[in-house]
C-alpha positions in Angstrom: 87.9 63.5 200.8 84.8 65.7 201.4 82.5 63.4 199.3 83.7 60.3 201.2 83.2 62.0 204.5 79.7 63.1 203.5 78.8 59.6 202.4 80.1 58.1 205.6 78.1 60.6 207.7 75.0 60.0 205.7 75.2 56.2 206.3 75.7 56.8 210.0 72.6 59.1 210.0 70.5 56.4 208.3 71.6 53.9 210.9 70.6 56.3 213.7 67.0 56.2 212.5 67.0 52.6 213.8 64.5 51.6 211.2 66.3 49.8 208.4 67.8 46.4 209.2 70.0 46.6 206.1 71.6 49.7 204.5 73.5 49.6 201.3 75.2 52.3 199.2 76.3 50.8 195.9 78.7 52.2 193.2 76.6 50.7 190.4 73.6 48.4 190.0 71.1 47.6 187.2 68.2 48.9 189.3 67.9 49.4 193.0 64.3 48.0 192.9 65.5 44.8 191.2 68.6 44.6 193.3 66.6 44.6 196.6 64.0 42.2 195.2 66.6 39.7 194.3 68.3 39.9 197.7 65.0 39.6 199.6 63.8 36.6 197.7 67.2 34.9 198.1 67.0 35.5 201.9 70.2 37.7 201.8 68.7 40.8 203.5 66.0 41.4 206.1 63.1 43.8 205.9 62.9 46.7 206.1 66.0 47.7 204.0 67.3 50.4 201.8 69.7 50.5 198.9 71.2 53.6 197.3 73.2 53.6 194.0 75.6 56.1 192.5 74.8 54.7 189.1 72.0 52.6 187.6 72.4 50.9 184.2 68.7 49.9 183.8 66.6 52.2 186.0 62.9 51.7 185.5 59.8 53.8 185.6 56.1 53.0 185.2 55.2 50.7 182.3 57.9 50.4 179.8 59.5 53.7 180.7 63.2 54.0 181.8 64.4 56.5 184.3 67.1 58.8 183.0 69.7 58.5 185.7 73.0 60.4 185.0 75.5 61.7 187.5 73.8 64.0 190.1 70.6 61.9 190.3 69.8 60.4 193.7 68.5 56.9 193.1 67.4 54.6 196.0 64.8 52.0 196.9 63.2 51.1 200.2 61.7 47.6 200.8 59.1 47.6 203.6 56.7 45.0 204.8 53.0 45.8 204.2 52.4 45.2 207.9 54.8 48.1 208.7 53.3 50.4 206.2 49.8 49.6 207.4 49.4 47.4 210.6 45.8 46.8 209.6 47.0 45.6 206.2 43.9 47.2 204.5 44.0 47.4 200.6 42.6 50.9 200.7 45.4 52.3 202.9 48.1 50.5 200.9 46.6 52.0 197.7 47.4 55.4 199.1 51.1 54.5 199.3 52.3 56.3 196.0 50.6 59.5 197.2 52.1 59.2 200.7 55.6 58.8 199.2 55.0 61.7 196.8 53.7 64.0 199.6 56.7 63.2 201.8 59.1 63.9 199.0 57.4 67.2 198.1 57.4 68.3 201.8 61.1 67.5 202.1 61.9 69.6 199.0 59.7 72.6 199.9 62.2 74.3 202.2 64.9 74.2 199.5 63.1 75.5 196.4 61.7 78.9 195.3 58.1 77.6 194.6 56.1 74.9 196.2 56.6 71.4 194.9 53.4 69.6 193.7 52.5 66.0 193.3 51.2 64.8 189.9 48.9 61.8 190.5 49.9 59.1 191.0 53.7 59.2 191.2 55.6 62.3 190.1 56.8 65.4 191.9 57.1 68.6 190.0 58.7 72.0 190.7 57.7 74.9 188.4 55.7 72.5 186.3 58.7 70.3 185.5 59.5 66.8 186.8 62.1 66.7 189.5 61.3 63.2 190.8 59.7 59.9 189.8 58.4 57.1 192.0 58.0 53.5 191.2 56.3 51.2 193.7 56.1 47.4 193.2 54.3 45.1 195.5 55.9 41.7 196.1 55.5 38.6 198.2 58.1 36.3 199.5 57.5 32.8 200.8 58.9 31.1 203.9 62.7 31.5 204.1 65.5 31.8 206.6 66.9 35.2 207.3 69.9 34.9 209.7 68.7 32.5 212.3 65.0 33.2 211.9 62.5 31.4 209.7 60.2 34.0 208.1 56.8 33.0 206.8 55.1 34.3 203.6 54.7 38.1 203.7 53.9 40.9 201.4 56.2 43.9 201.0 56.5 47.0 198.9 59.6 48.2 197.1 59.6 51.9 196.8 61.9 53.2 194.1 62.7 56.9 194.0 64.8 59.0 191.6 65.5 62.7 192.4 67.3 65.1 190.1 69.7 66.8 192.6 72.5 68.3 190.5 71.7 66.9 187.0 72.8 68.7 183.9 70.5 67.8 181.0 72.8 68.9 178.0 73.2 65.3 176.9 69.7 64.1 177.8 67.0 63.1 175.3 64.9 65.9 174.0 61.8 64.7 175.9 63.8 64.8 179.2 65.2 68.3 178.5 61.8 69.7 177.9 60.0 68.3 180.9 62.6 67.7 183.6 64.3 70.0 186.1 67.1 69.6 188.6 67.0 70.7 192.2 70.0 73.0 191.9 68.2 74.9 189.1 65.3 75.9 191.4 66.9 76.7 194.7 65.6 79.5 196.9 68.9 81.3 197.8 70.4 78.2 199.3 74.0 76.9 199.2 74.9 74.3 196.6 75.8 71.9 199.5 72.2 71.6 200.4 71.4 69.7 197.2 74.0 66.9 197.6 72.4 63.5 197.2 73.2 62.7 200.8 71.5 65.7 202.2 68.4 65.2 200.0 68.1 61.6 201.0 68.3 62.4 204.7 65.7 65.2 204.3 63.3 62.8 202.5 63.7 60.1 205.2 62.9 62.5 208.0 59.8 63.7 206.1 58.8 60.1 205.3 59.0 59.0 209.0 57.1 62.1 210.1 54.3 61.5 207.6 54.1 57.8 208.5 53.5 58.8 212.1 50.9 61.4 211.1 49.0 58.9 208.9 49.0 56.3 211.6 47.1 58.6 213.9 45.0 60.4 211.2 44.2 57.9 208.4 42.4 60.5 206.3 45.3 63.0 206.5 46.4 62.6 202.9 42.9 63.0 201.5 42.3 66.1 203.6 45.6 67.8 202.7 45.9 66.6 199.1 44.4 69.8 197.5 47.3 71.9 198.7 49.8 69.7 196.8 47.7 68.6 193.8 49.4 69.5 190.5 46.4 68.3 188.5 43.8 70.3 190.4 41.1 71.7 188.0 43.3 70.9 184.9 41.8 69.4 181.8 43.4 66.0 181.4 43.5 62.8 179.4 43.9 59.5 181.1 45.1 56.6 179.0 44.2 53.1 180.0 44.7 49.8 178.0 41.0 49.6 177.1 39.9 53.2 176.9 40.8 56.9 177.2 39.2 59.3 179.6 38.8 63.1 179.1 37.7 65.6 181.7 38.7 67.9 184.6 40.8 66.6 187.5 38.8 66.7 190.7 41.1 65.5 193.4 41.4 62.0 194.9 39.2 59.5 196.6 39.7 57.8 200.0 41.4 54.9 198.2 43.9 57.2 196.4 42.0 57.0 193.1 41.9 60.0 190.7 38.5 61.7 190.4 37.6 63.1 186.9 34.6 65.0 185.9 33.7 64.5 182.2 31.9 66.9 179.8 28.5 65.6 181.0 29.4 66.6 184.6 29.7 62.9 185.6 32.4 62.1 188.1 34.5 59.0 187.4 36.9 57.2 189.7 40.2 56.1 188.0 42.5 53.7 189.8 45.3 53.6 187.2 46.4 55.1 184.0 48.8 57.5 182.3 47.8 61.1 182.7 48.5 63.9 180.3 47.5 67.5 180.7 45.6 69.0 177.8 46.9 72.4 176.8 
């Protein structure tokens, strides 16, 4: 009865934000990102919307990666119009979206854990150097369609998929996951177990997300200015793998467009827009 009550209260709290026009909490789905994208393109749900799942059968990460999503993992996706994320619809601001989501998530977890969460460019959140959350953002476009009684023209939107290890036990996880992942309940700072329920973590993130949205609207350079305090890669020797080449050097923060800055062995600074980052021991 308590889990059912907690779920009902969480759904009511999400409705009270008066932001999402559709709220779904599903028992099972292949992927919350794919689920929302199918519904949006079929005109079944309006934007912005959110879907949460107790179980994913085909959760996805960046590239060909799959997200390990056992019981105790909070899995959800938000689909939001580009015009809501950035009224000016500037590519530079939208490129900062993964970092904005990561920072909001790290800030929401900070009061719960015994050491500060950090964001690993571009889309992971770590606590005590282990991954506690992954983020996958996909940009989509939908053509003219009818939603309810309204005809909606072509528009771009982002699907923000987030997985957070809340009360995950990794005994049965693949070796790679056991070595590099952590669950929130393992790094609590003298807090009650109730505070790491999926419902409470979701609501904490949403409050942090809306707060950061408001800050960034009034201070467009806020993320760039505050990034050093949350940057897990800062001053680390790293390797960045891209399809056509591999970069080596020292991480040197981010650019105004959310790009990773890297200083190579010749003291030349490079700007990297995408790639898979690995820290060199």
